[in-house]
NUVEXFI-963769 format. One line per field, with one value per atom (N, C-alpha, C): residue number from 1; residue in one letter; chain; atom name; x, y, z. Coordinates in steps of 0.2 Angstrom, whole numbers. Atoms other than C-alpha are relative to their C-alpha. Layout:
# residues N
seq c(NUM|...)
type c(A|...)
mol c(A|...)
atom c(CA|...)
X c(X|...)
Y c(Y|...)
Z c(Z|...)
# end
This chain:
# residues 298
seq c(1|1|1|2|2|2|3|3|3|4|4|4|5|5|5|6|6|6|7|7|7|8|8|8|9|9|9|10|10|10|11|11|11|12|12|12|13|13|13|14|14|14|15|15|15|16|16|16|17|17|17|18|18|18|19|19|19|20|20|20|21|21|21|22|22|22|23|23|23|24|24|24|25|25|25|26|26|26|27|27|27|28|28|28|29|29|29|30|30|30|31|31|31|32|32|32|33|33|33|34|34|34|35|35|35|36|36|36|37|37|37|38|38|38|39|39|39|40|40|40|41|41|41|42|42|42|43|43|43|44|44|44|45|45|45|46|46|46|47|47|47|48|48|48|49|49|49|50|50|50|51|51|51|52|52|52|53|53|53|54|54|54|55|55|55|56|56|56|57|57|57|58|58|58|59|59|59|60|60|60|61|61|61|62|62|62|63|63|63|64|64|64|65|65|65|66|66|66|67|67|67|68|68|68|69|69|69|70|70|70|71|71|71|72|72|72|73|73|73|74|74|74|75|75|75|76|76|76|77|77|77|78|78|78|79|79|79|80|80|80|81|81|81|82|82|82|83|83|83|84|84|84|85|85|85|86|86|86|87|87|87|88|88|88|89|89|89|90|90|90|91|91|91|92|92|92|93|93|93|94|94|94|95|95|95|96|96|96|97|97|97|98|98|98|99|99|99|100|100|100|101|101|101|102|102|102|103|103|103|104|104|104|105|105|105|106|106|106|107|107|107|108|108|108|109|109|109|110|110|110|111|111|111|112|112|112|113|113|113|114|114|114|115|115|115|116|116|116|117|117|117|118|118|118|119|119|119|120|120|120|121|121|121|122|122|122|123|123|123|124|124|124|125|125|125|126|126|126|127|127|127|128|128|128|129|129|129|130|130|130|131|131|131|132|132|132|133|133|133|134|134|134|135|135|135|136|136|136|137|137|137|138|138|138|139|139|139|140|140|140|141|141|141|142|142|142|143|143|143|144|144|144|145|145|145|146|146|146|147|147|147|148|148|148|149|149|149|150|150|150|151|151|151|152|152|152|153|153|153|154|154|154|155|155|155|156|156|156|157|157|157|158|158|158|159|159|159|160|160|160|161|161|161|162|162|162|163|163|163|164|164|164|165|165|165|166|166|166|167|167|167|168|168|168|169|169|169|170|170|170|171|171|171|172|172|172|173|173|173|174|174|174|175|175|175|176|176|176|177|177|177|178|178|178|179|179|179|180|180|180|181|181|181|182|182|182|183|183|183|184|184|184|185|185|185|186|186|186|187|187|187|188|188|188|189|189|189|190|190|190|191|191|191|192|192|192|193|193|193|194|194|194|195|195|195|196|196|196|197|197|197|198|198|198|199|199|199|200|200|200|201|201|201|202|202|202|203|203|203|204|204|204|205|205|205|206|206|206|207|207|207|208|208|208|209|209|209|210|210|210|211|211|211|212|212|212|213|213|213|214|214|214|215|215|215|216|216|216|217|217|217|218|218|218|219|219|219|220|220|220|221|221|221|222|222|222|223|223|223|224|224|224|225|225|225|226|226|226|227|227|227|228|228|228|229|229|229|230|230|230|231|231|231|232|232|232|233|233|233|234|234|234|235|235|235|236|236|236|237|237|237|238|238|238|239|239|239|240|240|240|241|241|241|242|242|242|243|243|243|244|244|244|245|245|245|246|246|246|247|247|247|248|248|248|249|249|249|250|250|250|251|251|251|252|252|252|253|253|253|254|254|254|255|255|255|256|256|256|257|257|257|258|258|258|259|259|259|260|260|260|261|261|261|262|262|262|263|263|263|264|264|264|265|265|265|266|266|266|267|267|267|268|268|268|269|269|269|270|270|270|271|271|271|272|272|272|273|273|273|274|274|274|275|275|275|276|276|276|277|277|277|278|278|278|279|279|279|280|280|280|281|281|281|282|282|282|283|283|283|284|284|284|285|285|285|286|286|286|287|287|287|288|288|288|289|289|289|290|290|290|291|291|291|292|292|292|293|293|293|294|294|294|295|295|295|296|296|296|297|297|297|298|298|298)
type c(X|X|X|X|X|X|X|X|X|X|X|X|X|X|X|X|X|X|X|X|X|X|X|X|X|X|X|X|X|X|X|X|X|X|X|X|X|X|X|X|X|X|X|X|X|X|X|X|X|X|X|X|X|X|X|X|X|X|X|X|X|X|X|X|X|X|X|X|X|X|X|X|X|X|X|X|X|X|X|X|X|X|X|X|X|X|X|X|X|X|X|X|X|X|X|X|X|X|X|X|X|X|X|X|X|X|X|X|X|X|X|X|X|X|X|X|X|X|X|X|X|X|X|X|X|X|X|X|X|X|X|X|X|X|X|X|X|X|X|X|X|X|X|X|X|X|X|X|X|X|X|X|X|X|X|X|X|X|X|X|X|X|X|X|X|X|X|X|X|X|X|X|X|X|X|X|X|X|X|X|X|X|X|X|X|X|X|X|X|X|X|X|X|X|X|X|X|X|X|X|X|X|X|X|X|X|X|X|X|X|X|X|X|X|X|X|X|X|X|X|X|X|X|X|X|X|X|X|X|X|X|X|X|X|X|X|X|X|X|X|X|X|X|X|X|X|X|X|X|X|X|X|X|X|X|X|X|X|X|X|X|X|X|X|X|X|X|X|X|X|X|X|X|X|X|X|X|X|X|X|X|X|X|X|X|X|X|X|X|X|X|X|X|X|X|X|X|X|X|X|X|X|X|X|X|X|X|X|X|X|X|X|X|X|X|X|X|X|X|X|X|X|X|X|X|X|X|X|X|X|X|X|X|X|X|X|X|X|X|X|X|X|X|X|X|X|X|X|X|X|X|X|X|X|X|X|X|X|X|X|X|X|X|X|X|X|X|X|X|X|X|X|X|X|X|X|X|X|X|X|X|X|X|X|X|X|X|X|X|X|X|X|X|X|X|X|X|X|X|X|X|X|X|X|X|X|X|X|X|X|X|X|X|X|X|X|X|X|X|X|X|X|X|X|X|X|X|X|X|X|X|X|X|X|X|X|X|X|X|X|X|X|X|X|X|X|X|X|X|X|X|X|X|X|X|X|X|X|X|X|X|X|X|X|X|X|X|X|X|X|X|X|X|X|X|X|X|X|X|X|X|X|X|X|X|X|X|X|X|X|X|X|X|X|X|X|X|X|X|X|X|X|X|X|X|X|X|X|X|X|X|X|X|X|X|X|X|X|X|X|X|X|X|X|X|X|X|X|X|X|X|X|X|X|X|X|X|X|X|X|X|X|X|X|X|X|X|X|X|X|X|X|X|X|X|X|X|X|X|X|X|X|X|X|X|X|X|X|X|X|X|X|X|X|X|X|X|X|X|X|X|X|X|X|X|X|X|X|X|X|X|X|X|X|X|X|X|X|X|X|X|X|X|X|X|X|X|X|X|X|X|X|X|X|X|X|X|X|X|X|X|X|X|X|X|X|X|X|X|X|X|X|X|X|X|X|X|X|X|X|X|X|X|X|X|X|X|X|X|X|X|X|X|X|X|X|X|X|X|X|X|X|X|X|X|X|X|X|X|X|X|X|X|X|X|X|X|X|X|X|X|X|X|X|X|X|X|X|X|X|X|X|X|X|X|X|X|X|X|X|X|X|X|X|X|X|X|X|X|X|X|X|X|X|X|X|X|X|X|X|X|X|X|X|X|X|X|X|X|X|X|X|X|X|X|X|X|X|X|X|X|X|X|X|X|X|X|X|X|X|X|X|X|X|X|X|X|X|X|X|X|X|X|X|X|X|X|X|X|X|X|X|X|X|X|X|X|X|X|X|X|X|X|X|X|X|X|X|X|X|X|X|X|X|X|X|X|X|X|X|X|X|X|X|X|X|X|X|X|X|X|X|X|X|X|X|X|X|X|X|X|X|X|X|X|X|X|X|X|X|X|X|X|X|X|X|X|X|X|X|X|X|X|X|X|X|X|X|X|X|X|X|X|X|X|X|X|X|X|X|X|X|X|X|X|X|X|X|X|X|X|X|X|X|X|X|X|X|X|X|X|X|X|X|X|X|X|X|X|X|X|X|X|X)
mol c(A|A|A|A|A|A|A|A|A|A|A|A|A|A|A|A|A|A|A|A|A|A|A|A|A|A|A|A|A|A|A|A|A|A|A|A|A|A|A|A|A|A|A|A|A|A|A|A|A|A|A|A|A|A|A|A|A|A|A|A|A|A|A|A|A|A|A|A|A|A|A|A|A|A|A|A|A|A|A|A|A|A|A|A|A|A|A|A|A|A|A|A|A|A|A|A|A|A|A|A|A|A|A|A|A|A|A|A|A|A|A|A|A|A|A|A|A|A|A|A|A|A|A|A|A|A|A|A|A|A|A|A|A|A|A|A|A|A|A|A|A|A|A|A|A|A|A|A|A|A|A|A|A|A|A|A|A|A|A|A|A|A|A|A|A|A|A|A|A|A|A|A|A|A|A|A|A|A|A|A|A|A|A|A|A|A|A|A|A|A|A|A|A|A|A|A|A|A|A|A|A|A|A|A|A|A|A|A|A|A|A|A|A|A|A|A|A|A|A|A|A|A|A|A|A|A|A|A|A|A|A|A|A|A|A|A|A|A|A|A|A|A|A|A|A|A|A|A|A|A|A|A|A|A|A|A|A|A|A|A|A|A|A|A|A|A|A|A|A|A|A|A|A|A|A|A|A|A|A|A|A|A|A|A|A|A|A|A|A|A|A|A|A|A|A|A|A|A|A|A|A|A|A|A|A|A|A|A|A|A|A|A|A|A|A|A|A|A|A|A|A|A|A|A|A|A|A|A|A|A|A|A|A|A|A|A|A|A|A|A|A|A|A|A|A|A|A|A|A|A|A|A|A|A|A|A|A|A|A|A|A|A|A|A|A|A|A|A|A|A|A|A|A|A|A|A|A|A|A|A|A|A|A|A|A|A|A|A|A|A|A|A|A|A|A|A|A|A|A|A|A|A|A|A|A|A|A|A|A|A|A|A|A|A|A|A|A|A|A|A|A|A|A|A|A|A|A|A|A|A|A|A|A|A|A|A|A|A|A|A|A|A|A|A|A|A|A|A|A|A|A|A|A|A|A|A|A|A|A|A|A|A|A|A|A|A|A|A|A|A|A|A|A|A|A|A|A|A|A|A|A|A|A|A|A|A|A|A|A|A|A|A|A|A|A|A|A|A|A|A|A|A|A|A|A|A|A|A|A|A|A|A|A|A|A|A|A|A|A|A|A|A|A|A|A|A|A|A|A|A|A|A|A|A|A|A|A|A|A|A|A|A|A|A|A|A|A|A|A|A|A|A|A|A|A|A|A|A|A|A|A|A|A|A|A|A|A|A|A|A|A|A|A|A|A|A|A|A|A|A|A|A|A|A|A|A|A|A|A|A|A|A|A|A|A|A|A|A|A|A|A|A|A|A|A|A|A|A|A|A|A|A|A|A|A|A|A|A|A|A|A|A|A|A|A|A|A|A|A|A|A|A|A|A|A|A|A|A|A|A|A|A|A|A|A|A|A|A|A|A|A|A|A|A|A|A|A|A|A|A|A|A|A|A|A|A|A|A|A|A|A|A|A|A|A|A|A|A|A|A|A|A|A|A|A|A|A|A|A|A|A|A|A|A|A|A|A|A|A|A|A|A|A|A|A|A|A|A|A|A|A|A|A|A|A|A|A|A|A|A|A|A|A|A|A|A|A|A|A|A|A|A|A|A|A|A|A|A|A|A|A|A|A|A|A|A|A|A|A|A|A|A|A|A|A|A|A|A|A|A|A|A|A|A|A|A|A|A|A|A|A|A|A|A|A|A|A|A|A|A|A|A|A|A|A|A|A|A|A|A|A|A|A|A|A|A|A|A|A|A|A|A|A|A|A|A|A|A|A|A|A|A|A|A|A|A|A|A|A|A|A|A|A|A|A|A|A|A|A|A|A|A|A|A|A|A|A|A|A|A|A|A|A|A|A|A|A|A|A|A|A|A|A|A|A|A|A|A|A|A|A|A|A|A|A|A|A|A|A|A|A|A|A|A|A|A|A|A|A|A|A|A|A|A|A|A|A|A|A|A|A|A|A|A)
atom c(N|CA|C|N|CA|C|N|CA|C|N|CA|C|N|CA|C|N|CA|C|N|CA|C|N|CA|C|N|CA|C|N|CA|C|N|CA|C|N|CA|C|N|CA|C|N|CA|C|N|CA|C|N|CA|C|N|CA|C|N|CA|C|N|CA|C|N|CA|C|N|CA|C|N|CA|C|N|CA|C|N|CA|C|N|CA|C|N|CA|C|N|CA|C|N|CA|C|N|CA|C|N|CA|C|N|CA|C|N|CA|C|N|CA|C|N|CA|C|N|CA|C|N|CA|C|N|CA|C|N|CA|C|N|CA|C|N|CA|C|N|CA|C|N|CA|C|N|CA|C|N|CA|C|N|CA|C|N|CA|C|N|CA|C|N|CA|C|N|CA|C|N|CA|C|N|CA|C|N|CA|C|N|CA|C|N|CA|C|N|CA|C|N|CA|C|N|CA|C|N|CA|C|N|CA|C|N|CA|C|N|CA|C|N|CA|C|N|CA|C|N|CA|C|N|CA|C|N|CA|C|N|CA|C|N|CA|C|N|CA|C|N|CA|C|N|CA|C|N|CA|C|N|CA|C|N|CA|C|N|CA|C|N|CA|C|N|CA|C|N|CA|C|N|CA|C|N|CA|C|N|CA|C|N|CA|C|N|CA|C|N|CA|C|N|CA|C|N|CA|C|N|CA|C|N|CA|C|N|CA|C|N|CA|C|N|CA|C|N|CA|C|N|CA|C|N|CA|C|N|CA|C|N|CA|C|N|CA|C|N|CA|C|N|CA|C|N|CA|C|N|CA|C|N|CA|C|N|CA|C|N|CA|C|N|CA|C|N|CA|C|N|CA|C|N|CA|C|N|CA|C|N|CA|C|N|CA|C|N|CA|C|N|CA|C|N|CA|C|N|CA|C|N|CA|C|N|CA|C|N|CA|C|N|CA|C|N|CA|C|N|CA|C|N|CA|C|N|CA|C|N|CA|C|N|CA|C|N|CA|C|N|CA|C|N|CA|C|N|CA|C|N|CA|C|N|CA|C|N|CA|C|N|CA|C|N|CA|C|N|CA|C|N|CA|C|N|CA|C|N|CA|C|N|CA|C|N|CA|C|N|CA|C|N|CA|C|N|CA|C|N|CA|C|N|CA|C|N|CA|C|N|CA|C|N|CA|C|N|CA|C|N|CA|C|N|CA|C|N|CA|C|N|CA|C|N|CA|C|N|CA|C|N|CA|C|N|CA|C|N|CA|C|N|CA|C|N|CA|C|N|CA|C|N|CA|C|N|CA|C|N|CA|C|N|CA|C|N|CA|C|N|CA|C|N|CA|C|N|CA|C|N|CA|C|N|CA|C|N|CA|C|N|CA|C|N|CA|C|N|CA|C|N|CA|C|N|CA|C|N|CA|C|N|CA|C|N|CA|C|N|CA|C|N|CA|C|N|CA|C|N|CA|C|N|CA|C|N|CA|C|N|CA|C|N|CA|C|N|CA|C|N|CA|C|N|CA|C|N|CA|C|N|CA|C|N|CA|C|N|CA|C|N|CA|C|N|CA|C|N|CA|C|N|CA|C|N|CA|C|N|CA|C|N|CA|C|N|CA|C|N|CA|C|N|CA|C|N|CA|C|N|CA|C|N|CA|C|N|CA|C|N|CA|C|N|CA|C|N|CA|C|N|CA|C|N|CA|C|N|CA|C|N|CA|C|N|CA|C|N|CA|C|N|CA|C|N|CA|C|N|CA|C|N|CA|C|N|CA|C|N|CA|C|N|CA|C|N|CA|C|N|CA|C|N|CA|C|N|CA|C|N|CA|C|N|CA|C|N|CA|C|N|CA|C|N|CA|C|N|CA|C|N|CA|C|N|CA|C|N|CA|C|N|CA|C|N|CA|C|N|CA|C|N|CA|C|N|CA|C|N|CA|C|N|CA|C|N|CA|C|N|CA|C|N|CA|C|N|CA|C|N|CA|C|N|CA|C|N|CA|C|N|CA|C|N|CA|C|N|CA|C|N|CA|C|N|CA|C|N|CA|C|N|CA|C|N|CA|C|N|CA|C|N|CA|C|N|CA|C|N|CA|C|N|CA|C|N|CA|C|N|CA|C|N|CA|C|N|CA|C|N|CA|C|N|CA|C|N|CA|C|N|CA|C|N|CA|C|N|CA|C|N|CA|C|N|CA|C|N|CA|C|N|CA|C|N|CA|C|N|CA|C|N|CA|C|N|CA|C|N|CA|C|N|CA|C|N|CA|C|N|CA|C|N|CA|C|N|CA|C|N|CA|C|N|CA|C|N|CA|C|N|CA|C|N|CA|C|N|CA|C|N|CA|C|N|CA|C|N|CA|C)
X c(3|806|-7|8|789|-1|0|790|-8|6|774|1|0|771|-6|5|762|2|-2|761|2|-1|768|-6|7|755|-1|2|745|2|-1|751|7|-6|765|4|-4|779|4|-4|790|-4|5|778|4|-3|781|3|-3|783|6|-6|795|6|-6|806|2|-2|804|4|-4|811|7|-6|824|5|-4|830|2|-2|830|6|-5|841|7|-6|853|3|-3|854|3|-3|858|6|-6|871|5|-4|879|7|-7|895|3|-1|895|-6|6|885|-2|3|874|0|0|873|-6|6|859|2|-1|857|-4|5|846|2|-2|855|-5|5|845|0|0|851|-4|3|844|-8|7|827|-2|2|826|0|0|831|-6|5|818|-7|6|804|-1|0|809|-1|0|809|-7|7|793|-1|1|795|-3|2|790|-8|7|773|-3|3|765|-7|6|749|1|-2|758|4|-5|768|-3|2|756|1|-2|762|7|-6|779|-1|1|781|5|-4|788|-1|0|792|3|-2|794|0|0|799|-1|2|791|0|1|788|6|-6|806|0|-1|808|6|-6|819|1|-1|815|-5|4|809|0|1|803|-3|2|802|1|-2|802|4|-3|812|-4|5|801|-6|7|788|0|1|782|4|-4|791|7|-7|808|-1|1|810|7|-6|824|-2|1|826|6|-5|834|-2|1|836|5|-5|843|3|-4|856|-2|3|848|-6|7|832|0|-1|838|-6|6|823|-5|6|812|1|-1|820|-5|5|807|-6|7|792|1|0|799|0|0|802|-7|7|785|-5|4|777|1|-2|787|-3|2|782|-8|8|763|-1|2|763|4|-4|777|1|0|775|-5|4|767|-2|3|756|4|-3|764|8|-7|782|4|-4|795|8|-7|814|2|-2|822|8|-7|839|3|-2|849|8|-8|868|3|-4|880|3|-3|887|-5|5|871|-3|2|870|-7|6|856|-6|5|845|-1|0|850|-4|3|844|-8|7|827|-3|3|825|-1|0|829|-6|5|817|-7|7|803|-1|1|805|4|-4|817|7|-6|832|5|-4|847|0|0|848|7|-7|863|0|0|858|2|-3|867|0|-1|869|7|-7|887|0|-2|894|7|-7|911|1|-1|919|6|-6|931|2|-2|941|3|-2|943|6|-6|960|1|0|959|6|-6|977|2|-1|977|-5|4|963|3|-3|970|-3|2|964|2|-2|968|-5|5|957|4|-3|960|0|-1|965|-7|6|950|-6|5|939|0|0|933|-5|5|923|-3|3|910|-6|7|895|-5|6|878|-3|3|875|0|0|879|-4|4|867|1|-2|865|-5|5|857|-4|4|843|0|0|844|7|-7|863|0|0|860|-4|4|846|3|-3|856|6|-5|871|-2|2|861|-4|3|851|5|-5|866|4|-4|876|-3|4|863|-2|0|864|-7|7|846|2|-1|844|-3|3|840|2|-1|839|-5|4|832|-6|6|815|3|-2|817|-3|3|805|2|-2|810|-4|4|795|1|-2|799|6|-7|817|0|0|813|-4|4|800|4|-4|813|6|-6|827|-1|2|818|4|-4|827|6|-6|843|0|0|838|-6|6|822|-2|1|823|1|0|821|7|-7|839|6|-5|848|4|-5|864|3|-2|868|8|-7|886|3|-2|888|-2|2|881|5|-6|897|-1|0|897|7|-6|913|-3|2|911|5|-4|918|2|-2|927|-6|5|911|-6|5|901|-5|5|892|2|-1|890|1|-2|899|1|0|900|-3|4|890|1|0|892|-5|4|878|3|-2|883|-5|5|872|4|-4|879|-4|3|872|5|-5|882|0|0|888|1|-1|889|7|-7|904|-1|0|897|-4|3|893|-2|2|884|1|-1|888|-6|6|872|-3|-2|871|7|-5|886|-1|1|885|5|-4|896|-2|2|891|5|-5|898|5|-4|906|6|-5|917|3|-3|922|7|-7|940|4|-4|946|1|-1|946|-5|4|931|-5|4|920|4|-4|934|1|0|936|-6|6|918|-1|1|917|5|-5|933|-1|2|928|-6|6|911|2|-2|920|4|-4|932|-4|5|918|-3|3|910|5|-6|927|1|-1|928|-5|6|911|0|0|916|0|1|913|7|-6|926|0|0|920|-6|5|910|-2|2|900|-4|4|893|-3|3|881|3|-3|893|6|-6|907|4|-3|912|8|-7|931|2|-1|929|1|-1|927|6|-6|941|6|-6|953|1|-1|950|0|-1|952|-5|5|936|3|-1|937|-6|6|924|-2|3|913|-4|4|903|-6|6|889|-7|7|870|-3|3|861|-8|7|843|-3|3|834|-7|7|818|-4|5|802|-5|5|790|-7)
Y c(7|365|-1|2|357|-7|7|343|-2|2|333|-7|7|318|-5|5|302|-6|6|285|-5|6|269|-4|4|258|-5|5|245|-7|6|232|-3|3|220|-2|3|213|5|-4|220|4|-5|234|6|-6|250|4|-4|259|-3|3|246|2|-2|250|7|-8|269|1|0|267|-2|3|256|4|-5|268|6|-6|282|-2|2|272|-1|0|268|6|-7|286|3|-4|293|-3|3|280|-2|2|279|1|-2|287|0|1|287|-2|2|279|6|-6|293|-3|2|293|-3|3|281|-8|7|262|-4|4|257|0|0|254|-4|3|247|-8|7|229|-2|1|230|0|-1|236|-6|6|222|-6|6|209|0|-1|216|-2|1|215|-7|7|197|-5|5|189|-1|1|181|3|-3|191|7|-6|207|1|-2|215|3|-3|217|4|-3|223|7|-7|239|4|-4|244|7|-6|258|6|-5|267|2|-3|269|7|-6|287|2|-3|295|7|-7|313|1|-1|318|7|-7|334|-1|0|336|-8|7|317|-4|4|312|-1|2|303|4|-3|313|-2|2|306|-6|7|289|-1|2|284|-7|7|265|-4|5|250|-5|6|234|-6|6|220|1|-1|226|7|-7|243|0|-1|250|3|-2|254|4|-4|268|2|-2|271|5|-5|286|1|-1|289|7|-7|307|3|-4|316|6|-4|327|8|-7|343|1|0|340|-1|1|341|3|-3|352|-4|5|337|-4|4|329|0|-1|336|-3|3|331|-7|7|314|-4|3|310|1|-1|317|-5|5|306|-7|6|291|-1|1|294|-1|1|294|-7|6|280|-6|6|269|-3|2|267|-6|5|253|2|-3|259|6|-7|276|-1|1|268|0|0|271|0|-1|269|2|-3|279|0|0|276|6|-7|292|-1|0|293|4|-3|298|7|-6|311|5|-5|319|4|-4|332|4|-3|341|-4|4|326|-2|2|322|6|-6|340|0|1|337|-5|5|321|2|-2|328|5|-5|343|-4|3|330|-6|5|320|-7|7|306|1|0|301|-6|5|291|-6|6|273|-3|3|261|-4|4|252|3|-3|255|-5|4|249|2|-2|248|-2|2|248|0|0|244|0|-1|247|-3|3|238|4|-3|248|-5|6|237|2|0|235|-7|7|220|-4|3|216|-2|2|215|-5|5|203|-7|7|186|-4|5|171|-7|7|153|-5|5|138|-7|7|121|-5|4|107|-3|4|100|5|-5|116|4|-4|127|6|-5|143|1|-1|146|4|-3|157|-4|4|151|0|-2|157|-6|6|140|-5|5|131|-1|1|127|-5|5|114|4|-4|122|-2|3|110|2|-2|113|8|-8|132|1|-2|132|-3|3|121|4|-4|132|7|-6|147|-2|2|138|-2|2|131|6|-6|147|5|-5|157|-3|4|144|-2|3|137|-7|7|121|-5|5|105|1|0|102|5|-5|115|-4|3|113|-4|4|99|1|-1|103|6|-6|114|6|-6|125|4|-3|128|4|-3|132|6|-6|144|5|-5|153|4|-3|156|4|-2|160|4|-3|169|6|-6|185|0|0|179|-4|3|168|2|-2|176|7|-7|195|2|-2|204|3|-3|212|-5|4|197|-3|2|193|-6|6|175|-1|0|178|3|-3|188|-4|5|174|-5|4|165|-6|6|147|-3|4|139|-7|7|120|-5|5|106|-6|5|91|-5|5|81|4|-3|94|4|-4|103|7|-7|121|1|-1|126|7|-7|145|3|-4|158|7|-7|176|3|-3|186|7|-7|202|4|-4|216|6|-6|228|2|-3|239|3|-3|242|7|-8|260|4|-4|264|-3|1|263|-5|3|254|-7|7|235|-1|2|228|-8|7|212|-2|2|203|-6|1|190|-5|5|179|-5|6|162|-5|6|148|-6|5|131|-1|1|129|-5|5|113|2|-2|122|7|-7|138|-1|-1|144|-4|3|137|5|-5|153|0|1|148|6|-6|163|6|-6|175|-1|2|166|2|-2|168|7|-7|186|4|-3|191|-1|1|182|4|-4|191|7|-7|208|0|0|203|0|0|200|6|-7|216|5|-5|225|-1|1|217|4|-4|225|7|-7|242|3|-2|243|2|-2|253|-1|2|249|-5|4|236|1|-2|239|-6|6|227|3|-2|231|-4|4|224|4|-2|228|-6|6|210|0|0|207|-4|4|194|5|-4|208|5|-4|219|-4|5|204|-1|1|203|6|-6|221|6|-6|231|5|-5|247|2|-2|254|7|-6|268|3|-3|280|-4|4|270|5|-3|275|-2|1|276|-1|1|270|5|-5|285|-2|3|281|5|-4|289|-4|4|281|3)
Z c(-2|873|-1|1|869|3|-3|882|2|-2|884|4|-4|896|-3|1|892|3|-3|899|-5|4|892|-2|2|882|5|-4|891|-3|3|879|2|-1|885|-6|6|874|-4|4|861|-5|4|855|-3|3|846|6|-6|863|3|-2|868|-4|5|853|0|-1|855|6|-6|873|-1|1|868|-5|4|854|4|-4|866|5|-4|878|-4|4|864|-2|2|859|5|-6|876|2|-2|879|-6|5|862|1|-1|866|7|-7|885|4|-4|898|4|-4|906|7|-7|925|2|-2|927|-1|-1|929|-5|4|915|-8|7|898|-4|4|883|1|-1|886|6|-6|904|-2|1|897|-4|4|884|4|-4|897|5|-4|909|-3|4|896|-2|2|892|5|-6|909|2|-2|916|6|-6|932|-1|1|924|2|-1|931|-6|7|914|1|-1|922|2|-2|928|-5|4|913|-3|2|908|5|-5|924|-2|2|916|-3|3|912|-5|6|896|-1|2|892|-7|7|874|-2|3|865|-7|7|848|-2|2|848|1|-2|853|8|-7|870|3|-4|882|7|-7|899|1|-1|906|8|-7|924|0|1|925|6|-5|936|-4|4|932|0|0|937|4|-3|949|3|-3|957|7|-7|972|-1|1|964|-7|6|951|-2|4|938|-4|5|928|-5|6|911|-3|2|905|-5|5|890|4|-4|898|-1|1|890|3|-3|900|7|-7|918|4|-3|922|1|-1|921|7|-6|937|5|-5|949|-2|2|938|0|1|935|7|-6|953|4|-2|958|-3|4|945|3|-2|951|7|-7|969|1|0|964|-3|4|951|0|-1|954|7|-7|973|1|-3|983|7|-6|997|3|-1|996|1|-1|998|-7|6|985|1|0|983|-7|6|969|-1|1|962|-3|2|960|0|0|955|5|-5|968|-3|3|956|-2|2|952|6|-6|966|-1|2|957|2|-1|958|7|-7|976|4|-3|981|-1|1|972|4|-4|981|7|-7|998|1|0|995|0|1|991|6|-5|1007|0|1|1001|4|-3|1011|-3|2|1006|4|-4|1012|-1|0|1014|-6|6|998|-6|6|982|-5|6|965|-3|2|957|-7|7|940|-1|2|933|-7|7|916|-2|3|905|-6|6|893|-5|5|877|-4|5|869|-2|2|859|0|0|859|7|-7|878|3|-3|880|-1|0|885|6|-6|895|-2|1|897|2|-1|897|3|-2|906|-6|5|895|-2|2|885|0|0|888|-6|6|874|2|-1|873|-7|6|859|1|0|855|-2|1|853|-7|7|835|-4|4|827|2|-3|838|7|-7|856|3|-4|868|5|-4|876|8|-6|891|4|-3|894|1|-1|892|6|-6|905|6|-6|917|3|-2|917|4|-4|922|6|-6|934|6|-5|943|2|-1|941|4|-5|950|7|-6|964|2|-2|963|2|-3|972|-5|4|964|-8|7|945|-3|3|933|-3|3|924|-6|5|911|-7|6|898|-4|4|883|1|0|885|7|-7|904|-1|0|900|-5|5|885|4|-3|896|5|-5|909|-3|3|898|-7|7|883|-1|0|887|-4|3|881|-7|7|866|-4|4|860|0|0|863|-7|7|847|-2|1|848|2|-2|855|-5|6|845|3|-2|848|-1|1|842|6|-6|858|7|-6|870|0|0|875|6|-5|884|0|-1|891|1|1|887|3|-3|897|-5|4|889|-2|1|891|-4|4|881|4|-4|895|0|-1|897|7|-7|913|2|-2|912|-6|5|902|1|0|898|-6|5|889|-1|2|880|-4|4|873|-3|3|860|-6|6|847|-5|5|831|-1|1|829|6|-6|847|3|-3|859|6|-6|874|0|-1|878|7|-6|892|2|-3|902|4|-3|907|-3|-6|914|0|-1|920|5|-5|928|-1|0|932|4|-4|938|6|-6|956|0|0|952|-5|5|939|1|-2|948|2|-2|951|-5|5|935|-6|5|925|-6|5|915|-1|0|920|-3|3|915|-7|8|898|-3|4|894|0|0|899|-5|5|890|-7|7|875|-3|2|875|-1|1|877|-6|6|863|-6|6|851|-1|1|855|-2|2|853|-8|8|835|-3|3|831|1|-1|837|7|-7|856|3|-4|866|7|-7|883|1|-2|892|7|-6|907|4|-4|921|6|-6|935|6|-6|949|2|-3|960|3|-3|963|-2|2|964|-6|6|950|-6|6|938|0|-1|945|-2|1|944|-8|7|925|-4|4|921|1|-1|926|5|-5|936|2|-2|947|-2|2|943|6|-6|955|1|0|962|0|0|963|7|-7|980|-1|0|983|6|-5|991|1|-3|1001|3|-3|1005|2|-2|1016|1)
# end
């Protein structure tokens, strides 16, 4: 091994470094999701949202072996929380990655680090470095895709459609605004909506054929499911899912999610993952995976 460390570039946006990290995350998750919580779709989504602390991105740590990325220590939207992605052949880097995160990704010396419950080696490293597990966890669930078994019903007059053939930016913004339980009405201007939602309609690898809306008889978007999938790999990611509260309990969220999964299955996906343990997902066929725990050092 000839592993060298470097920092992520200072330049925000979809840069060369962004794509190098994305390709690394695609590679290590191509055939199975490795025991971490940062697949490539989550990376692209994080870099698209306006909440990202762009001033700190050079603190993201990258480990390379002969120019190939093999490890990543990052935050999602702001410093204080650390996520780790690692090529399974480079487990020796866990100590170095955690030490780096404790120094560079912390806030006022405080850091929480997400460690998979099945990764005993990483837990021991964290414990020896003064971290302790908290009660806070992140959960993942998986859906095993069998196209013939994907079925859903829609209320009379409702349809599901992808956004590839065109979409109404205001209707799109409204279903996400309402679906995530924001109060009042969403921003009205197209510029405001695009700024808030650019991750799903403007990311460089967003596939609008995999962005699914359930549509009411009046033509409103009332439920939405975004899917992320890279052709030639086996795993798809569900992110995000939202249903207008006025239209819940009608099977519309289920229809949007299953249609998104079906489209990914047609393209070659064998599994779909979602970062959730909600009963909603279990009821439509997902099963739980071992969680990850936030370890804390003050």
